[in-house]
C-alpha beads as a LAMMPS data file, in Angstrom:
LAMMPS data file: protein, C-alpha beads

120 atoms
119 bonds

1 atom types
1 bond types

-500.0 500.0 xlo xhi
-500.0 500.0 ylo yhi
-500.0 500.0 zlo zhi

Masses

1 110.0

Atoms # bond

1 1 1 -0.005 0.000 0.005
2 1 1 2.879 2.367 0.778
3 1 1 4.338 1.941 -2.741
4 1 1 0.949 2.764 -4.346
5 1 1 0.717 5.992 -2.287
6 1 1 4.230 7.026 -3.268
7 1 1 3.490 6.344 -6.955
8 1 1 0.337 8.385 -6.709
9 1 1 2.235 11.334 -5.175
10 1 1 4.920 11.097 -7.886
11 1 1 2.264 11.074 -10.638
12 1 1 0.528 14.095 -9.103
13 1 1 3.752 16.108 -9.202
14 1 1 4.263 15.418 -12.900
15 1 1 2.313 17.709 -15.285
16 1 1 -0.250 16.128 -17.625
17 1 1 1.834 17.425 -20.537
18 1 1 4.859 19.508 -21.313
19 1 1 6.810 20.919 -24.205
20 1 1 10.457 19.897 -24.126
21 1 1 13.217 21.577 -26.148
22 1 1 14.761 19.392 -28.822
23 1 1 18.189 20.795 -29.554
24 1 1 18.576 18.799 -32.766
25 1 1 15.643 20.521 -34.509
26 1 1 15.738 23.676 -32.353
27 1 1 12.025 23.407 -31.455
28 1 1 9.863 22.367 -28.548
29 1 1 8.304 18.865 -28.768
30 1 1 4.963 18.026 -27.170
31 1 1 4.986 15.291 -24.566
32 1 1 1.727 13.941 -23.101
33 1 1 2.053 12.129 -19.810
34 1 1 -1.642 11.093 -19.795
35 1 1 -4.145 10.181 -22.489
36 1 1 -5.404 13.332 -24.234
37 1 1 -8.972 12.481 -23.203
38 1 1 -7.957 12.759 -19.520
39 1 1 -7.026 16.441 -19.967
40 1 1 -9.726 18.820 -18.769
41 1 1 -11.051 21.435 -21.262
42 1 1 -8.577 24.127 -20.103
43 1 1 -5.619 21.739 -20.374
44 1 1 -6.756 20.577 -23.824
45 1 1 -6.997 24.189 -24.977
46 1 1 -3.534 25.001 -23.558
47 1 1 -2.041 21.847 -25.137
48 1 1 -3.648 22.567 -28.532
49 1 1 -2.405 26.167 -28.436
50 1 1 1.100 24.924 -27.779
51 1 1 0.814 22.471 -30.672
52 1 1 -0.272 25.209 -33.029
53 1 1 2.642 27.424 -31.946
54 1 1 5.083 24.584 -32.691
55 1 1 3.372 23.596 -35.941
56 1 1 3.532 27.201 -37.217
57 1 1 7.328 27.207 -36.915
58 1 1 7.936 23.934 -38.761
59 1 1 7.648 25.089 -42.423
60 1 1 10.183 27.909 -41.882
61 1 1 12.520 25.587 -40.009
62 1 1 12.344 23.033 -42.839
63 1 1 13.077 25.743 -45.365
64 1 1 16.157 26.818 -43.346
65 1 1 17.427 23.247 -43.265
66 1 1 16.741 22.794 -46.982
67 1 1 18.849 25.876 -47.696
68 1 1 21.628 24.471 -45.483
69 1 1 21.431 21.191 -47.394
70 1 1 21.686 22.931 -50.776
71 1 1 24.682 24.996 -49.559
72 1 1 26.384 21.772 -48.500
73 1 1 25.528 20.196 -51.841
74 1 1 27.168 23.066 -53.681
75 1 1 30.241 22.618 -51.517
76 1 1 30.222 18.919 -52.201
77 1 1 30.242 19.514 -55.975
78 1 1 33.551 21.369 -55.747
79 1 1 35.214 19.055 -53.222
80 1 1 38.366 17.418 -54.509
81 1 1 39.575 15.278 -51.612
82 1 1 37.896 12.176 -50.160
83 1 1 38.022 13.317 -46.549
84 1 1 36.088 16.516 -47.311
85 1 1 33.692 14.642 -49.541
86 1 1 32.749 12.185 -46.774
87 1 1 32.586 14.883 -44.109
88 1 1 30.220 17.031 -46.184
89 1 1 28.151 14.010 -47.157
90 1 1 27.773 13.186 -43.459
91 1 1 26.694 16.785 -42.727
92 1 1 24.119 16.475 -45.510
93 1 1 22.811 13.270 -43.942
94 1 1 22.399 15.041 -40.589
95 1 1 20.474 17.893 -42.181
96 1 1 18.244 15.380 -44.049
97 1 1 17.554 13.660 -40.707
98 1 1 16.446 16.986 -39.217
99 1 1 14.149 17.643 -42.127
100 1 1 12.634 14.204 -41.699
101 1 1 12.184 14.761 -37.959
102 1 1 10.398 18.028 -38.608
103 1 1 8.131 16.437 -41.240
104 1 1 7.241 13.664 -38.782
105 1 1 6.573 16.155 -36.007
106 1 1 4.281 18.123 -38.329
107 1 1 2.452 14.954 -39.317
108 1 1 2.070 14.010 -35.674
109 1 1 0.640 17.416 -34.752
110 1 1 -1.483 18.152 -37.781
111 1 1 -2.428 14.646 -38.877
112 1 1 -1.411 15.439 -42.434
113 1 1 1.756 15.816 -44.414
114 1 1 3.129 19.325 -44.772
115 1 1 2.917 19.311 -48.577
116 1 1 -0.849 18.539 -48.341
117 1 1 -1.363 22.045 -46.852
118 1 1 0.686 23.938 -49.418
119 1 1 -1.146 25.653 -52.279
120 1 1 0.259 24.992 -55.741

Bonds

1 1 1 2
2 1 2 3
3 1 3 4
4 1 4 5
5 1 5 6
6 1 6 7
7 1 7 8
8 1 8 9
9 1 9 10
10 1 10 11
11 1 11 12
12 1 12 13
13 1 13 14
14 1 14 15
15 1 15 16
16 1 16 17
17 1 17 18
18 1 18 19
19 1 19 20
20 1 20 21
21 1 21 22
22 1 22 23
23 1 23 24
24 1 24 25
25 1 25 26
26 1 26 27
27 1 27 28
28 1 28 29
29 1 29 30
30 1 30 31
31 1 31 32
32 1 32 33
33 1 33 34
34 1 34 35
35 1 35 36
36 1 36 37
37 1 37 38
38 1 38 39
39 1 39 40
40 1 40 41
41 1 41 42
42 1 42 43
43 1 43 44
44 1 44 45
45 1 45 46
46 1 46 47
47 1 47 48
48 1 48 49
49 1 49 50
50 1 50 51
51 1 51 52
52 1 52 53
53 1 53 54
54 1 54 55
55 1 55 56
56 1 56 57
57 1 57 58
58 1 58 59
59 1 59 60
60 1 60 61
61 1 61 62
62 1 62 63
63 1 63 64
64 1 64 65
65 1 65 66
66 1 66 67
67 1 67 68
68 1 68 69
69 1 69 70
70 1 70 71
71 1 71 72
72 1 72 73
73 1 73 74
74 1 74 75
75 1 75 76
76 1 76 77
77 1 77 78
78 1 78 79
79 1 79 80
80 1 80 81
81 1 81 82
82 1 82 83
83 1 83 84
84 1 84 85
85 1 85 86
86 1 86 87
87 1 87 88
88 1 88 89
89 1 89 90
90 1 90 91
91 1 91 92
92 1 92 93
93 1 93 94
94 1 94 95
95 1 95 96
96 1 96 97
97 1 97 98
98 1 98 99
99 1 99 100
100 1 100 101
101 1 101 102
102 1 102 103
103 1 103 104
104 1 104 105
105 1 105 106
106 1 106 107
107 1 107 108
108 1 108 109
109 1 109 110
110 1 110 111
111 1 111 112
112 1 112 113
113 1 113 114
114 1 114 115
115 1 115 116
116 1 116 117
117 1 117 118
118 1 118 119
119 1 119 120
């Protein structure tokens, strides 16, 4: 019984949700510690507002990383030694990973792919 009481106290101290900074993509990430349905109306509104704030930043962040990628690609085209080639290629892979992470985060928040919301 003592352990159950301690777990209950620990759970009470933890917020229902939080937004944690992800250094890799330079954005906050939403973290739910309870099922969404267990949030009261005010918490749901606060959580949704936070999601929208994050979601609104994603297209610009992807665009920045795409520009970084293209700059690296231009560098790669003029690289003459193997060491530089592999280093730049690895940097490009890291930027690609960040773009993928942002696309997945957007999909998770919005329920649709980013390109589905872009007008042609």
